N, C-alpha and C positions, 0 to 999 in steps of 0.2 A: 208793767202790772196786770196780774189777771184778775178774773173777777173773784176768784176765793177771796185773794189778800186784801182787796178793794172791801170784800163785805168784811173780813176780820177787822182789819185797819178800822174801821167806822165802830165796831162791833168793841175792839181795845180802848177808844178813845171815849167814849161812851163811858166806861168804867173807870177810866183812871180821870175823868171828869166828878167824878161822882166819887171816887175813893175806894171803888168797892176791891173786895178782894180776889173775885175770879176774871179770870180773862176778858172777858167781853159779856156785852149787852145789846143784843140783837131785836131788831125789829119782826112782827111775825113774817111778811112776806121775805125778808133777808134770811132768815131760817130756812122758809120749806126752798128758797134757792138753793142754801147749804145741803140741804138734805140732794138734794137733785143732781150739784156740781160737786162735793167732796167726798171723796172717798170713805168709806167706813165711818161719815158721821153720825151720830145715834139724835135721835129728839127723844127727852123722857120724860110721860107726860107725869106729873106728880100729884095729878088729885087723886082723888078718894075713888072705891069703885062704884059710888051713888052717884056720885057727879057723873061720871063716865054715862052709866047708867040713865041718869037724867037728862044731860045734856049733850051726851055726845062725845064721838072722841077722834081722834087722827091716827087715816089707817097707817099710816109710818110709824107711829110713834110705838115705843117701849113702853108699859106702864106699870111703875114703879112706886106704890103709895107713900107721900110722905107724912099723911096722917088717914086714918080712918074714921071714918061714920061708924055710928053715932058717936059722937064725945071729942072730935079731933084729937084721938088719941095719937100721940106720935108713933110711927114705925120703928121702933129698937133695930131695926134689922135692915133697915133701910141702904147703908153702905157696904153691908155684904151681898145683898140682893143683886145691888149693882155692878158691885166689882166682877160676882157668876155673871152678869148678862152682858157684859162691857167690854170690851180689849181695853187695855190699861192705857192706850194710847191713843183711843178715838177723841175724837174733838165731841161732847156733850152739850148739847141746849137741853136746859129744859124749862117746861111750860106747866104752868097751874090758869087755873080760873081768871087771876088778873095778872101774873107775875110777883104776886108778894111772896109764898111757899118756895117758889121756884129761884124765887132770889137766896133763899134759907139753905134751900136744898143748892145750890152752887157754889156758896161760900161755906157748906160744909163738906161738900164734897175735892174742893178746893185745898181745907183747911188738912182732910186726910190724905193729901198726896197727888190729887190728880191734878193737871197742869193745862188742860183744855175743857175749862167747865164756863160756859158761856147760861146766862139767864134770856128768855124770850118775854119782853118787855109786851106788857099789855095783857098776854096771856090769850088763853082759851075764847074768853067769853066779853073781856075789855072793860073799860073802866065803867063805874055806876054814872050811869047819865042823873045826877043831881035831879034834872028839871023834871023828869017824868018817874026816877025810880026804878029806874031798867035798865038789865046790862045791855049786850049784843049793840047796841045805840052807836058809839062812840067811835071804836076802836075795836082791836083782837081779832083772832084767825078766823074767825068765823065774819067777823064783819068784811074783813078785808078778802071773801070768798075765797079764802083756802080750803084746800080739802079736806072734808071732814063726813063723819056717816053717824048718823044714829044708830047708838048700838040697842 
């Protein structure tokens, strides 16, 4: 069994355990590894433009807002923009701040007929540390020292 298969099997198992509709759920380091190993894999950052400007972004990611700031207005063109920017057979990995919006994006894309949709758990900034009130302390893309840049 190859490494890509191992990563996808782990992601599928997580999704089945939670009865999620999309293909699987990846940890940030797994998503990063898949970007390196799986030809045609795409990381879709669904955070708002404001979040990218304030908190930084992932150089390899395609940015398509799920919701816009201010007001967190849903992007009515999300699925069309995604279809225009990606191959229908691509493995798509969705990431947001903490994994909640990317979860919804992966589910919506699966419902729309895309077969290879994955949520990146923990997201870019990770879970909120309730002891300090801060993100980027417990987990997430940045905390795991994966590639990112201030925009």
